[in-house]
mmCIF file as gemmi writes it, N, C-alpha and C atoms, coordinates in Angstrom:
data_model
loop_
_atom_site.group_PDB
_atom_site.id
_atom_site.type_symbol
_atom_site.label_atom_id
_atom_site.label_alt_id
_atom_site.label_comp_id
_atom_site.label_asym_id
_atom_site.label_entity_id
_atom_site.label_seq_id
_atom_site.pdbx_PDB_ins_code
_atom_site.Cartn_x
_atom_site.Cartn_y
_atom_site.Cartn_z
_atom_site.occupancy
_atom_site.B_iso_or_equiv
_atom_site.pdbx_formal_charge
_atom_site.auth_seq_id
_atom_site.auth_asym_id
_atom_site.pdbx_PDB_model_num
ATOM 1 N N . MET Axp A 1 ? 82.994 120.821 64.537 1 0 ? 1 A 1
ATOM 2 C CA . MET Axp A 1 ? 84.072 120.704 65.683 1 0 ? 1 A 1
ATOM 3 C C . MET Axp A 1 ? 84.443 119.048 66.1 1 0 ? 1 A 1
ATOM 4 N N . THR Axp A 2 ? 85.714 118.881 66.131 1 0 ? 2 A 1
ATOM 5 C CA . THR Axp A 2 ? 85.956 117.802 66.742 1 0 ? 2 A 1
ATOM 6 C C . THR Axp A 2 ? 86.483 117.75 67.962 1 0 ? 2 A 1
ATOM 7 N N . SER Axp A 3 ? 86.032 116.653 68.7 1 0 ? 3 A 1
ATOM 8 C CA . SER Axp A 3 ? 86.173 116.333 70.03 1 0 ? 3 A 1
ATOM 9 C C . SER Axp A 3 ? 87.565 115.889 70.125 1 0 ? 3 A 1
ATOM 10 N N . LYS Axp A 4 ? 88.4 116.763 71.368 1 0 ? 4 A 1
ATOM 11 C CA . LYS Axp A 4 ? 89.502 116.541 71.375 1 0 ? 4 A 1
ATOM 12 C C . LYS Axp A 4 ? 89.624 115.913 73.132 1 0 ? 4 A 1
ATOM 13 N N . LYS Axp A 5 ? 90.476 114.813 72.81 1 0 ? 5 A 1
ATOM 14 C CA . LYS Axp A 5 ? 90.717 114.219 74.373 1 0 ? 5 A 1
ATOM 15 C C . LYS Axp A 5 ? 91.351 114.947 75.38 1 0 ? 5 A 1
ATOM 16 N N . SER Axp A 6 ? 91.364 115.308 76.527 1 0 ? 6 A 1
ATOM 17 C CA . SER Axp A 6 ? 91.918 116.487 77.08 1 0 ? 6 A 1
ATOM 18 C C . SER Axp A 6 ? 93.106 115.021 77.612 1 0 ? 6 A 1
ATOM 19 N N . VAL Axp A 7 ? 94.651 115.937 78.094 1 0 ? 7 A 1
ATOM 20 C CA . VAL Axp A 7 ? 95.722 115.146 78.527 1 0 ? 7 A 1
ATOM 21 C C . VAL Axp A 7 ? 95.378 115.129 80.102 1 0 ? 7 A 1
ATOM 22 N N . LEU Axp A 8 ? 94.706 116.355 81.034 1 0 ? 8 A 1
ATOM 23 C CA . LEU Axp A 8 ? 94.632 115.821 82.324 1 0 ? 8 A 1
ATOM 24 C C . LEU Axp A 8 ? 93.154 115.443 82.742 1 0 ? 8 A 1
ATOM 25 N N . PHE Axp A 9 ? 92.273 115.105 82.039 1 0 ? 9 A 1
ATOM 26 C CA . PHE Axp A 9 ? 91.209 114.7 81.97 1 0 ? 9 A 1
ATOM 27 C C . PHE Axp A 9 ? 91.056 113.386 82.153 1 0 ? 9 A 1
ATOM 28 N N . ILE Axp A 10 ? 90.904 112.203 82.975 1 0 ? 10 A 1
ATOM 29 C CA . ILE Axp A 10 ? 90.775 110.748 82.605 1 0 ? 10 A 1
ATOM 30 C C . ILE Axp A 10 ? 89.506 110.246 82.893 1 0 ? 10 A 1
ATOM 31 N N . SER Axp A 11 ? 89.291 109.112 82.74 1 0 ? 11 A 1
ATOM 32 C CA . SER Axp A 11 ? 87.82 108.533 82.492 1 0 ? 11 A 1
ATOM 33 C C . SER Axp A 11 ? 88.346 107.531 84.126 1 0 ? 11 A 1
ATOM 34 N N . CYS Axp A 12 ? 87.188 107.411 84.523 1 0 ? 12 A 1
ATOM 35 C CA . CYS Axp A 12 ? 86.977 106.894 85.864 1 0 ? 12 A 1
ATOM 36 C C . CYS Axp A 12 ? 87.69 105.281 85.786 1 0 ? 12 A 1
ATOM 37 N N . ASP Axp A 13 ? 87.728 104.846 84.719 1 0 ? 13 A 1
ATOM 38 C CA . ASP Axp A 13 ? 88.486 103.197 84.64 1 0 ? 13 A 1
ATOM 39 C C . ASP Axp A 13 ? 89.484 103.828 84.999 1 0 ? 13 A 1
ATOM 40 N N . GLU Axp A 14 ? 90.29 104.621 84.028 1 0 ? 14 A 1
ATOM 41 C CA . GLU Axp A 14 ? 91.583 105.062 84.188 1 0 ? 14 A 1
ATOM 42 C C . GLU Axp A 14 ? 92.013 105.399 85.542 1 0 ? 14 A 1
ATOM 43 N N . ALA Axp A 15 ? 91.316 106.042 85.932 1 0 ? 15 A 1
ATOM 44 C CA . ALA Axp A 15 ? 91.803 106.72 87.374 1 0 ? 15 A 1
ATOM 45 C C . ALA Axp A 15 ? 91.67 105.507 88.48 1 0 ? 15 A 1
ATOM 46 N N . LYS Axp A 16 ? 90.924 104.823 88.187 1 0 ? 16 A 1
ATOM 47 C CA . LYS Axp A 16 ? 90.983 103.678 89.44 1 0 ? 16 A 1
ATOM 48 C C . LYS Axp A 16 ? 92.028 102.42 89.152 1 0 ? 16 A 1
ATOM 49 N N . HIS Axp A 17 ? 92.308 102.561 87.534 1 0 ? 17 A 1
ATOM 50 C CA . HIS Axp A 17 ? 94.058 101.657 87.607 1 0 ? 17 A 1
ATOM 51 C C . HIS Axp A 17 ? 95.002 102.494 87.863 1 0 ? 17 A 1
ATOM 52 N N . ILE Axp A 18 ? 94.896 103.725 87.675 1 0 ? 18 A 1
ATOM 53 C CA . ILE Axp A 18 ? 96.06 104.533 88.451 1 0 ? 18 A 1
ATOM 54 C C . ILE Axp A 18 ? 95.993 104.412 89.778 1 0 ? 18 A 1
ATOM 55 N N . CYS Axp A 19 ? 94.763 104.813 90.636 1 0 ? 19 A 1
ATOM 56 C CA . CYS Axp A 19 ? 94.515 104.408 92.062 1 0 ? 19 A 1
ATOM 57 C C . CYS Axp A 19 ? 95.044 103.147 92.333 1 0 ? 19 A 1
ATOM 58 N N . ASP Axp A 20 ? 94.87 102.151 91.738 1 0 ? 20 A 1
ATOM 59 C CA . ASP Axp A 20 ? 95.693 100.73 92.029 1 0 ? 20 A 1
ATOM 60 C C . ASP Axp A 20 ? 97.185 100.96 92.115 1 0 ? 20 A 1
ATOM 61 N N . LYS Axp A 21 ? 97.74 101.304 90.991 1 0 ? 21 A 1
ATOM 62 C CA . LYS Axp A 21 ? 99.266 101.571 90.716 1 0 ? 21 A 1
ATOM 63 C C . LYS Axp A 21 ? 99.83 102.286 91.981 1 0 ? 21 A 1
ATOM 64 N N . VAL Axp A 22 ? 99.196 103.118 92.538 1 0 ? 22 A 1
ATOM 65 C CA . VAL Axp A 22 ? 99.527 104.217 93.424 1 0 ? 22 A 1
ATOM 66 C C . VAL Axp A 22 ? 99.423 103.624 94.658 1 0 ? 22 A 1
ATOM 67 N N . GLN Axp A 23 ? 98.769 102.574 94.853 1 0 ? 23 A 1
ATOM 68 C CA . GLN Axp A 23 ? 98.931 102.039 96.042 1 0 ? 23 A 1
ATOM 69 C C . GLN Axp A 23 ? 100.075 100.464 96.048 1 0 ? 23 A 1
ATOM 70 N N . TYR Axp A 24 ? 100.706 100.705 95.202 1 0 ? 24 A 1
ATOM 71 C CA . TYR Axp A 24 ? 101.741 99.692 95.293 1 0 ? 24 A 1
ATOM 72 C C . TYR Axp A 24 ? 103.077 100.3 94.77 1 0 ? 24 A 1
ATOM 73 N N . GLY Axp A 25 ? 102.874 101.765 94.772 1 0 ? 25 A 1
ATOM 74 C CA . GLY Axp A 25 ? 104.19 102.399 94.21 1 0 ? 25 A 1
ATOM 75 C C . GLY Axp A 25 ? 104.593 102.319 92.875 1 0 ? 25 A 1
ATOM 76 N N . GLU Axp A 26 ? 103.517 101.913 91.826 1 0 ? 26 A 1
ATOM 77 C CA . GLU Axp A 26 ? 104.093 101.9 90.618 1 0 ? 26 A 1
ATOM 78 C C . GLU Axp A 26 ? 103.309 103.097 89.797 1 0 ? 26 A 1
ATOM 79 N N . ALA Axp A 27 ? 103.045 104.326 90.059 1 0 ? 27 A 1
ATOM 80 C CA . ALA Axp A 27 ? 102.471 105.349 89.175 1 0 ? 27 A 1
ATOM 81 C C . ALA Axp A 27 ? 103.4 106.448 89.444 1 0 ? 27 A 1
ATOM 82 N N . SER Axp A 28 ? 103.563 107.012 87.885 1 0 ? 28 A 1
ATOM 83 C CA . SER Axp A 28 ? 104.554 107.862 87.844 1 0 ? 28 A 1
ATOM 84 C C . SER Axp A 28 ? 103.692 109.266 88.114 1 0 ? 28 A 1
ATOM 85 N N . GLY Axp A 29 ? 104.63 110.265 88.342 1 0 ? 29 A 1
ATOM 86 C CA . GLY Axp A 29 ? 104.188 111.707 88.968 1 0 ? 29 A 1
ATOM 87 C C . GLY Axp A 29 ? 103.044 112.283 87.945 1 0 ? 29 A 1
ATOM 88 N N . TRP Axp A 30 ? 103.091 112.129 86.738 1 0 ? 30 A 1
ATOM 89 C CA . TRP Axp A 30 ? 101.992 112.253 85.817 1 0 ? 30 A 1
ATOM 90 C C . TRP Axp A 30 ? 100.821 111.44 86.282 1 0 ? 30 A 1
ATOM 91 N N . GLU Axp A 31 ? 100.812 110.296 86.392 1 0 ? 31 A 1
ATOM 92 C CA . GLU Axp A 31 ? 99.641 109.548 86.609 1 0 ? 31 A 1
ATOM 93 C C . GLU Axp A 31 ? 99.147 110.38 87.892 1 0 ? 31 A 1
ATOM 94 N N . ARG Axp A 32 ? 100.127 110.407 88.823 1 0 ? 32 A 1
ATOM 95 C CA . ARG Axp A 32 ? 99.507 110.878 90.432 1 0 ? 32 A 1
ATOM 96 C C . ARG Axp A 32 ? 98.509 112.292 90.101 1 0 ? 32 A 1
ATOM 97 N N . LEU Axp A 33 ? 99.216 113.198 89.42 1 0 ? 33 A 1
ATOM 98 C CA . LEU Axp A 33 ? 98.678 114.418 89.188 1 0 ? 33 A 1
ATOM 99 C C . LEU Axp A 33 ? 97.142 114.322 88.607 1 0 ? 33 A 1
ATOM 100 N N . LYS Axp A 34 ? 97.182 113.492 87.276 1 0 ? 34 A 1
ATOM 101 C CA . LYS Axp A 34 ? 95.968 113.401 86.705 1 0 ? 34 A 1
ATOM 102 C C . LYS Axp A 34 ? 95.063 112.735 87.536 1 0 ? 34 A 1
ATOM 103 N N . LEU Axp A 35 ? 95.308 111.735 88.617 1 0 ? 35 A 1
ATOM 104 C CA . LEU Axp A 35 ? 94.483 110.964 89.702 1 0 ? 35 A 1
ATOM 105 C C . LEU Axp A 35 ? 93.942 111.921 90.429 1 0 ? 35 A 1
ATOM 106 N N . ASN Axp A 36 ? 95.036 112.831 90.98 1 0 ? 36 A 1
ATOM 107 C CA . ASN Axp A 36 ? 94.268 114.124 92.271 1 0 ? 36 A 1
ATOM 108 C C . ASN Axp A 36 ? 93.559 115.238 91.546 1 0 ? 36 A 1
ATOM 109 N N . ILE Axp A 37 ? 93.856 115.274 90.2 1 0 ? 37 A 1
ATOM 110 C CA . ILE Axp A 37 ? 92.506 116.152 89.313 1 0 ? 37 A 1
ATOM 111 C C . ILE Axp A 37 ? 91.339 115.722 89.198 1 0 ? 37 A 1
ATOM 112 N N . ARG Axp A 38 ? 91.245 114.449 88.877 1 0 ? 38 A 1
ATOM 113 C CA . ARG Axp A 38 ? 89.936 113.871 88.781 1 0 ? 38 A 1
ATOM 114 C C . ARG Axp A 38 ? 89.517 113.249 90.565 1 0 ? 38 A 1
ATOM 115 N N . LEU Axp A 39 ? 90.097 113.408 91.386 1 0 ? 39 A 1
ATOM 116 C CA . LEU Axp A 39 ? 89.939 112.817 92.596 1 0 ? 39 A 1
ATOM 117 C C . LEU Axp A 39 ? 89.265 114.403 93.502 1 0 ? 39 A 1
ATOM 118 N N . SER Axp A 40 ? 89.506 115.385 92.863 1 0 ? 40 A 1
ATOM 119 C CA . SER Axp A 40 ? 89.071 116.644 93.214 1 0 ? 40 A 1
ATOM 120 C C . SER Axp A 40 ? 87.555 117.01 92.728 1 0 ? 40 A 1
ATOM 121 N N . TRP Axp A 41 ? 87.077 116 91.725 1 0 ? 41 A 1
ATOM 122 C CA . TRP Axp A 41 ? 85.875 116.528 91.332 1 0 ? 41 A 1
ATOM 123 C C . TRP Axp A 41 ? 84.757 115.214 91.388 1 0 ? 41 A 1
ATOM 124 N N . CYS Axp A 42 ? 85.615 114.023 91.444 1 0 ? 42 A 1
ATOM 125 C CA . CYS Axp A 42 ? 84.834 112.752 91.305 1 0 ? 42 A 1
ATOM 126 C C . CYS Axp A 42 ? 84.371 112.01 92.122 1 0 ? 42 A 1
ATOM 127 N N . ARG Axp A 43 ? 83.52 112.006 92.825 1 0 ? 43 A 1
ATOM 128 C CA . ARG Axp A 43 ? 82.939 111.142 94.181 1 0 ? 43 A 1
ATOM 129 C C . ARG Axp A 43 ? 83.058 109.562 94.003 1 0 ? 43 A 1
ATOM 130 N N . ILE Axp A 44 ? 83.307 109.25 92.896 1 0 ? 44 A 1
ATOM 131 C CA . ILE Axp A 44 ? 82.954 107.73 92.322 1 0 ? 44 A 1
ATOM 132 C C . ILE Axp A 44 ? 84.634 107.348 93.1 1 0 ? 44 A 1
ATOM 133 N N . THR Axp A 45 ? 85.342 108.305 92.138 1 0 ? 45 A 1
ATOM 134 C CA . THR Axp A 45 ? 87.036 107.826 91.905 1 0 ? 45 A 1
ATOM 135 C C . THR Axp A 45 ? 87.278 108.026 93.656 1 0 ? 45 A 1
ATOM 136 N N . LYS Axp A 46 ? 86.764 109.227 94.149 1 0 ? 46 A 1
ATOM 137 C CA . LYS Axp A 46 ? 86.823 109.355 95.583 1 0 ? 46 A 1
ATOM 138 C C . LYS Axp A 46 ? 86.845 108.203 96.416 1 0 ? 46 A 1
ATOM 139 N N . ALA Axp A 47 ? 85.391 107.296 96.316 1 0 ? 47 A 1
ATOM 140 C CA . ALA Axp A 47 ? 85.023 106.434 97.217 1 0 ? 47 A 1
ATOM 141 C C . ALA Axp A 47 ? 85.713 105.273 96.892 1 0 ? 47 A 1
ATOM 142 N N . TYR Axp A 48 ? 85.962 104.842 95.47 1 0 ? 48 A 1
ATOM 143 C CA . TYR Axp A 48 ? 86.861 104.097 95.031 1 0 ? 48 A 1
ATOM 144 C C . TYR Axp A 48 ? 88.301 103.905 95.915 1 0 ? 48 A 1
ATOM 145 N N . SER Axp A 49 ? 89.017 105.188 95.597 1 0 ? 49 A 1
ATOM 146 C CA . SER Axp A 49 ? 90.339 105.893 96.224 1 0 ? 49 A 1
ATOM 147 C C . SER Axp A 49 ? 90.293 105.331 97.733 1 0 ? 49 A 1
ATOM 148 N N . LYS Axp A 50 ? 89.084 105.951 98.364 1 0 ? 50 A 1
ATOM 149 C CA . LYS Axp A 50 ? 89.073 105.513 99.925 1 0 ? 50 A 1
ATOM 150 C C . LYS Axp A 50 ? 89.054 104.124 100.287 1 0 ? 50 A 1
ATOM 151 N N . ARG Axp A 51 ? 88.468 103.018 99.399 1 0 ? 51 A 1
ATOM 152 C CA . ARG Axp A 51 ? 88.115 101.625 99.622 1 0 ? 51 A 1
ATOM 153 C C . ARG Axp A 51 ? 89.302 101.169 99.585 1 0 ? 51 A 1
ATOM 154 N N . ASN Axp A 52 ? 90.115 101.596 98.921 1 0 ? 52 A 1
ATOM 155 C CA . ASN Axp A 52 ? 91.469 100.983 98.003 1 0 ? 52 A 1
ATOM 156 C C . ASN Axp A 52 ? 92.507 100.899 99.119 1 0 ? 52 A 1
ATOM 157 N N . ASN Axp A 53 ? 92.41 102.376 99.809 1 0 ? 53 A 1
ATOM 158 C CA . ASN Axp A 53 ? 93.585 102.778 100.59 1 0 ? 53 A 1
ATOM 159 C C . ASN Axp A 53 ? 92.919 101.936 102.115 1 0 ? 53 A 1
ATOM 160 N N . LYS Axp A 54 ? 91.629 101.637 102.293 1 0 ? 54 A 1
ATOM 161 C CA . LYS Axp A 54 ? 91.068 100.89 103.865 1 0 ? 54 A 1
ATOM 162 C C . LYS Axp A 54 ? 91.773 99.546 103.578 1 0 ? 54 A 1
ATOM 163 N N . LEU Axp A 55 ? 91.557 98.846 102.422 1 0 ? 55 A 1
ATOM 164 C CA . LEU Axp A 55 ? 91.967 97.354 102.352 1 0 ? 55 A 1
ATOM 165 C C . LEU Axp A 55 ? 93.412 97.401 102.475 1 0 ? 55 A 1
ATOM 166 N N . SER Axp A 56 ? 94.057 98.55 101.694 1 0 ? 56 A 1
ATOM 167 C CA . SER Axp A 56 ? 95.656 98.166 101.998 1 0 ? 56 A 1
ATOM 168 C C . SER Axp A 56 ? 95.907 98.315 103.444 1 0 ? 56 A 1
ATOM 169 N N . GLU Axp A 57 ? 95.387 99.101 104.099 1 0 ? 57 A 1
ATOM 170 C CA . GLU Axp A 57 ? 95.716 99.32 105.361 1 0 ? 57 A 1
ATOM 171 C C . GLU Axp A 57 ? 95.461 98.026 106.188 1 0 ? 57 A 1
ATOM 172 N N . LEU Axp A 58 ? 94.173 97.194 105.95 1 0 ? 58 A 1
ATOM 173 C CA . LEU Axp A 58 ? 94.06 96.146 106.624 1 0 ? 58 A 1
ATOM 174 C C . LEU Axp A 58 ? 94.9 95.192 106.108 1 0 ? 58 A 1
ATOM 175 N N . VAL Axp A 59 ? 94.963 94.605 104.647 1 0 ? 59 A 1
ATOM 176 C CA . VAL Axp A 59 ? 95.958 93.467 104.618 1 0 ? 59 A 1
ATOM 177 C C . VAL Axp A 59 ? 97.095 94.159 105.065 1 0 ? 59 A 1
ATOM 178 N N . GLN Axp A 60 ? 97.716 95.076 105.216 1 0 ? 60 A 1
ATOM 179 C CA . GLN Axp A 60 ? 98.836 95.28 106.198 1 0 ? 60 A 1
ATOM 180 C C . GLN Axp A 60 ? 99.108 95.125 107.674 1 0 ? 60 A 1
ATOM 181 N N . LYS Axp A 61 ? 97.94 95.471 107.954 1 0 ? 61 A 1
ATOM 182 C CA . LYS Axp A 61 ? 97.766 95.199 109.487 1 0 ? 61 A 1
ATOM 183 C C . LYS Axp A 61 ? 97.785 93.534 109.848 1 0 ? 61 A 1
ATOM 184 N N . ALA Axp A 62 ? 97.114 92.825 109.015 1 0 ? 62 A 1
ATOM 185 C CA . ALA Axp A 62 ? 96.67 91.551 108.868 1 0 ? 62 A 1
ATOM 186 C C . ALA Axp A 62 ? 98.103 90.807 109.285 1 0 ? 62 A 1
ATOM 187 N N . GLU Axp A 63 ? 99.342 91.368 108.688 1 0 ? 63 A 1
ATOM 188 C CA . GLU Axp A 63 ? 100.664 90.805 108.857 1 0 ? 63 A 1
ATOM 189 C C . GLU Axp A 63 ? 100.152 88.858 108.242 1 0 ? 63 A 1
ATOM 190 N N . VAL Axp A 64 ? 99.815 88.976 107 1 0 ? 64 A 1
ATOM 191 C CA . VAL Axp A 64 ? 99.495 87.763 106.348 1 0 ? 64 A 1
ATOM 192 C C . VAL Axp A 64 ? 100.595 86.739 106.341 1 0 ? 64 A 1
ATOM 193 N N . LYS Axp A 65 ? 100.909 85.992 106.903 1 0 ? 65 A 1
ATOM 194 C CA . LYS Axp A 65 ? 102.146 85.076 106.576 1 0 ? 65 A 1
ATOM 195 C C . LYS Axp A 65 ? 101.84 84.078 105.559 1 0 ? 65 A 1
ATOM 196 N N . THR Axp A 66 ? 103.205 83.877 104.417 1 0 ? 66 A 1
ATOM 197 C CA . THR Axp A 66 ? 102.459 82.705 103.354 1 0 ? 66 A 1
ATOM 198 C C . THR Axp A 66 ? 103.771 81.658 103.328 1 0 ? 66 A 1
ATOM 199 N N . LEU Axp A 67 ? 103.098 80.6 102.953 1 0 ? 67 A 1
ATOM 200 C CA . LEU Axp A 67 ? 104.487 79.48 103.102 1 0 ? 67 A 1
ATOM 201 C C . LEU Axp A 67 ? 105.593 80.006 101.677 1 0 ? 67 A 1
ATOM 202 N N . ASP Axp A 68 ? 106.844 79.54 102.072 1 0 ? 68 A 1
ATOM 203 C CA . ASP Axp A 68 ? 107.788 79.468 100.969 1 0 ? 68 A 1
ATOM 204 C C . ASP Axp A 68 ? 107.533 78.549 100.06 1 0 ? 68 A 1
ATOM 205 N N . ASN Axp A 69 ? 108.021 78.813 98.738 1 0 ? 69 A 1
ATOM 206 C CA . ASN Axp A 69 ? 107.391 77.505 97.525 1 0 ? 69 A 1
ATOM 207 C C . ASN Axp A 69 ? 108.358 76.332 98.021 1 0 ? 69 A 1
ATOM 208 N N . ASP Axp A 70 ? 109.436 76.236 98.563 1 0 ? 70 A 1
ATOM 209 C CA . ASP Axp A 70 ? 110.09 74.816 98.84 1 0 ? 70 A 1
ATOM 210 C C . ASP Axp A 70 ? 109.519 74.272 99.742 1 0 ? 70 A 1
ATOM 211 N N . LEU Axp A 71 ? 108.432 74.818 100.859 1 0 ? 71 A 1
ATOM 212 C CA . LEU Axp A 71 ? 108.008 73.82 101.82 1 0 ? 71 A 1
ATOM 213 C C . LEU Axp A 71 ? 106.586 73.574 101.215 1 0 ? 71 A 1
ATOM 214 N N . LYS Axp A 72 ? 105.872 74.601 100.331 1 0 ? 72 A 1
ATOM 215 C CA . LYS Axp A 72 ? 104.788 74.167 99.266 1 0 ? 72 A 1
ATOM 216 C C . LYS Axp A 72 ? 105.036 73.039 98.875 1 0 ? 72 A 1
ATOM 217 N N . THR Axp A 73 ? 106.066 72.771 97.738 1 0 ? 73 A 1
ATOM 218 C CA . THR Axp A 73 ? 106.332 71.745 97.053 1 0 ? 73 A 1
ATOM 219 C C . THR Axp A 73 ? 106.607 70.384 97.681 1 0 ? 73 A 1
ATOM 220 N N . LYS Axp A 74 ? 107.117 70.809 99.133 1 0 ? 74 A 1
ATOM 221 C CA . LYS Axp A 74 ? 107.146 69.697 99.762 1 0 ? 74 A 1
ATOM 222 C C . LYS Axp A 74 ? 106.288 69.185 100.377 1 0 ? 74 A 1
ATOM 223 N N . MET Axp A 75 ? 105.327 69.568 100.78 1 0 ? 75 A 1
ATOM 224 C CA . MET Axp A 75 ? 104.042 69.252 101.396 1 0 ? 75 A 1
ATOM 225 C C . MET Axp A 75 ? 103.091 68.967 100.183 1 0 ? 75 A 1
ATOM 226 N N . LYS Axp A 76 ? 103.272 69.347 99.181 1 0 ? 76 A 1
ATOM 227 C CA . LYS Axp A 76 ? 102.511 68.637 97.503 1 0 ? 76 A 1
ATOM 228 C C . LYS Axp A 76 ? 102.759 67.2 97.51 1 0 ? 76 A 1
ATOM 229 N N . GLN Axp A 77 ? 104.343 67.062 97.777 1 0 ? 77 A 1
ATOM 230 C CA . GLN Axp A 77 ? 105.049 65.91 97.145 1 0 ? 77 A 1
ATOM 231 C C . GLN Axp A 77 ? 104.366 64.803 98.692 1 0 ? 77 A 1
ATOM 232 N N . GLU Axp A 78 ? 104.537 65.315 99.558 1 0 ? 78 A 1
ATOM 233 C CA . GLU Axp A 78 ? 103.912 64.217 100.624 1 0 ? 78 A 1
ATOM 234 C C . GLU Axp A 78 ? 102.785 63.625 100.74 1 0 ? 78 A 1
ATOM 235 N N . LEU Axp A 79 ? 101.651 64.669 100.217 1 0 ? 79 A 1
ATOM 236 C CA . LEU Axp A 79 ? 100.592 64.518 99.995 1 0 ? 79 A 1
ATOM 237 C C . LEU Axp A 79 ? 100.214 63.592 98.726 1 0 ? 79 A 1
ATOM 238 N N . GLU Axp A 80 ? 101.056 63.697 97.571 1 0 ? 80 A 1
ATOM 239 C CA . GLU Axp A 80 ? 100.732 62.777 96.424 1 0 ? 80 A 1
ATOM 240 C C . GLU Axp A 80 ? 101.102 61.467 97.062 1 0 ? 80 A 1
ATOM 241 N N . LYS Axp A 81 ? 102.101 61.475 97.54 1 0 ? 81 A 1
ATOM 242 C CA . LYS Axp A 81 ? 102.673 60.124 98.067 1 0 ? 81 A 1
ATOM 243 C C . LYS Axp A 81 ? 101.587 59.423 98.697 1 0 ? 81 A 1
ATOM 244 N N . LYS Axp A 82 ? 101.038 60.005 99.812 1 0 ? 82 A 1
ATOM 245 C CA . LYS Axp A 82 ? 100.202 59.196 101.11 1 0 ? 82 A 1
ATOM 246 C C . LYS Axp A 82 ? 98.845 59.002 99.918 1 0 ? 82 A 1
ATOM 247 N N . LEU Axp A 83 ? 98.565 59.972 99.172 1 0 ? 83 A 1
ATOM 248 C CA . LEU Axp A 83 ? 97.524 59.332 98.197 1 0 ? 83 A 1
ATOM 249 C C . LEU Axp A 83 ? 97.884 58.597 97.387 1 0 ? 83 A 1
ATOM 250 N N . SER Axp A 84 ? 99.057 58.65 96.889 1 0 ? 84 A 1
ATOM 251 C CA . SER Axp A 84 ? 99.174 57.056 95.633 1 0 ? 84 A 1
ATOM 252 C C . SER Axp A 84 ? 99.3 55.659 96.732 1 0 ? 84 A 1
ATOM 253 N N . SER Axp A 85 ? 100.007 55.797 98.158 1 0 ? 85 A 1
ATOM 254 C CA . SER Axp A 85 ? 99.808 54.5 98.97 1 0 ? 85 A 1
ATOM 255 C C . SER Axp A 85 ? 98.588 54.203 99.222 1 0 ? 85 A 1
ATOM 256 N N . ASN Axp A 86 ? 97.342 54.966 99.297 1 0 ? 86 A 1
ATOM 257 C CA . ASN Axp A 86 ? 95.926 54.505 99.965 1 0 ? 86 A 1
ATOM 258 C C . ASN Axp A 86 ? 95.679 53.841 98.252 1 0 ? 86 A 1
ATOM 259 N N . ASN Axp A 87 ? 95.885 53.87 97.541 1 0 ? 87 A 1
ATOM 260 C CA . ASN Axp A 87 ? 94.944 53.413 96.25 1 0 ? 87 A 1
ATOM 261 C C . ASN Axp A 87 ? 95.598 52.17 96.022 1 0 ? 87 A 1
């Protein structure tokens, strides 16, 4: 008897990857279906999904602001200029 990989049942690692894709809106409907099947019985995947959701919520609440690339470049140039003038 040959073992045949099930189309609906995915590994825990694949489920984690799909969970990450769901967080960023990149998962297809088929992937979400396979993930939901896995979530229905796998407590490890459920725990990963729960932590992933919590982390995403915290990042959104933090309202992290980053510098734009132009400002970063300008700051880097100023720092390099000051460092070279000290030598």
